[in-house]
Every structure is written in structure tokens, then in C-alpha cells.
C-alpha positions, 0 to 999 in steps of 0.5 A: 500500500505504501508503494502505491502511495509513493507511485501516486505522489510521483504521478501527481508531481510529474503532472504538476511539473508538466503544468508549470509550462516549460514551453520554449519558443524560438522564432525566425524569419521564414526567409532571408535575402542576402545583400548583393551589394555587400554579400552579407546576410543577417539571421535573427533568432528570438527565443524564450521560455515560460518558466523562469526557474529554467536557465539558459544552457545552449544556443546552436546555429546550424547550416543543414545538419552542420553545427557552425557556431554555438553559445554554451552558458555564455554570450561568447560564441564558438565557431566551427569549420563553416565559419572559418572557411574563409576565416572570420566569415561569421559574426554571432552575438547573443542576449538573454532573448535573441541572437544574430548571426551575420554571414559575409563573403557569401557565394551562390550556391555554396551558402544558400540553404536552411539555417537553424537556431536551437535553444536549450534550457535547463532545470535540474535534469530537465533540458527542454529545447526548441529549434526553428529554421530560416531559408537563406537566399543568396542573391545573384542580381540581374546584370542585364534585361533583354527585349526581343520579339517572336520574329527574332528581333532584339531591341536596345533601350530606347529603340523604335519598334513598328507594329506592322498590320501584316502581323495580327499579334506582336509577341514581346519577350522580356528576359533576365539571365543567370539570376537567383532567385527567379524574377518577377516582371512589370509591363507598362504602356506610357506608364500605365500597367498593361492589361493582365490579359495580355501578359503570359505567366513568367517562365523560369528555367534553372541551368546546370549552375543552379542559376535561373533564366526568367522570361515574360511575354506580352502580346499586342495587336497593331492598334492605332492607339499604341502609336507613339507609346512607350512599352517598358519592362521591369524585372526584380528578383529580390527584396528592395531590388530597384530592378532592371528596365528596358523600354521601346517606343511603338510605331503604328502606321496610321494609314494602315488601314486607311482611315479616310472615307469616301475615297480620301487619300491618307498621308503620314505627318512628320511625327510618324504617328499622325495621319491626315486625309485629303478629301475628294470634292464635296467631303470635309476633313478630318476623315472625309465622312461628312459632306460639305453643306450646300448653300442657298442663293440669296439673289432674287430671280429675274422677272418673267415676261408674260406670254400670249396664247401663241406663246410669244411675249406680249408687250405691256403698254406703258403710260407715258410720263407727263412732265409738268410745264415750266411756269411762264413769266408774263410779257409786255406789249413789246413781247419782253418779260415784265418785271413784277413790282 
């Protein structure tokens, strides 16, 4: 009976001990990008335990399954082979709640992979521990972006590209080679996003050297509205990447097809993107689709002369105009005018 009581005490003690917590937490970023300008990367590990009776024992940094640095009851790290090839490529620090590991002289693909942080606490014979991991992406930025079309033409930045009406769809490909990680693309026309329905899903091809070639296509019809607009492609492949860009100016023949109606003749203006119509007689610019309005004469009609029953003009008798006689002056017996007195 006494043995049974002792057994019960052990079970209850273990249960109560379990209720005390001993939950170790270790948090890390899910992924980290190296800085391509400095070839540095910083990994951070935040840790803790919910039972203050436990003391810090060890913190271990690993690359895959390889131990690269650790802290044993201190804040001074010990480095192993990984950190000594070349010497000084690791710098680790630790406080009571976090640790940082700075890696330098990074190379792809040698240093890309999964890095882990394992923290162990101790209280008596209890050593609870927890590990978390973070993926390090060693950035290889794009040195150049190229733009070409399905016809095999390759364009330099600032090129002028004609969208011929002889081709119903013009496919442009934007590509960056030998990068890590893969790129994302942004297409714009005159600064406005291109309709997503015109853009294909990007393609990412990984070569034998583990570097990636990323490509994206946009398909444009030879619409007159595209004439003179700037088509730009931008590729980015890491956080805070300013990106690499290339742009071309699109030219569409404004006279193909002929926009002029009623037999009008189309000609291209000096800017190469504007059309003007020469209209045939009777039609107005700009597109010769409107007739020139007719004007009504304001001149009164000539009077008509009456005709007789025989169809010949009849003469209308006129009344002679009578002129009043000049006043007469009285004369004397000698016939000479007399002067009134």
C-alpha cells in the first residue's frame, strides 16, 4: 500500500511539473535575402521560455545538419569549420532573448540553404529545447534585361519598334539571365500597367549552375492607339531590388488601314504617328465622312415676261410720263418779260 502511495505522489508531481509550462519558443524569419551589394546576410533568432526557474544552457546555429557556431552558458560564441572557411566569415552575438548571426563573403550556391537556431534550457535534469529554421537566399542580381520579339528581333533601350498590320499579334519577350532567385516582371504602356490579359505567366528555367533564366511575354495587336507609346519592362528578383528596365517606343502606321472615307487619300505627318486625309470634292476633313453643306442663293430671280396664247411675249403698254410745264413769266406789249413790282 505504501508503494502505491509513493507511485501516486510521483504521478501527481510529474503532472504538476508538466503544468508549470516549460514551453520554449524560438522564432525566425521564414526567409532571408542576402545583400548583393555587400554579400552579407543577417539571421535573427528570438527565443524564450515560460518558466523562469529554467536557465539558459545552449544556443546552436546550424547550416543543414552542420553545427557552425554555438553559445554554451555564455554570450561568447564558438565557431566551427563553416565559419572559418574563409576565416572570420561569421559574426554571432547573443542576449538573454535573441541572437544574430551575420554571414559575409557569401557565394551562390555554396551558402544558400536552411539555417537553424536551437535553444536549450535547463532545470535540474530537465533540458527542454526548441529549434526553428530560416531559408537563406543568396542573391545573384540581374546584370542585364533583354527585349526581343517572336520574329527574332532584339531591341536596345530606347529603340523604335513598328507594329506592322501584316502581323495580327506582336509577341514581346522580356528576359533576365543567370539570376537567383527567379524574377518577377512589370509591363507598362506610357506608364500605365498593361492589361493582365495580355501578359503570359513568367517562365523560369534553372541551368546546370543552379542559376535561373526568367522570361515574360506580352502580346499586342497593331492598334492605332499604341502609336507613339512607350512599352517598358521591369524585372526584380529580390527584396528592395530597384530592378532592371528596358523600354521601346511603338510605331503604328496610321494609314494602315486607311482611315479616310469616301475615297480620301491618307498621308503620314512628320511625327510618324499622325495621319491626315485629303478629301475628294464635296467631303470635309478630318476623315472625309461628312459632306460639305450646300448653300442657298440669296439673289432674287429675274422677272418673267408674260406670254400670249401663241406663246410669244406680249408687250405691256406703258403710260407715258407727263412732265409738268415750266411756269411762264408774263410779257409786255413789246413781247419782253415784265418785271413784277
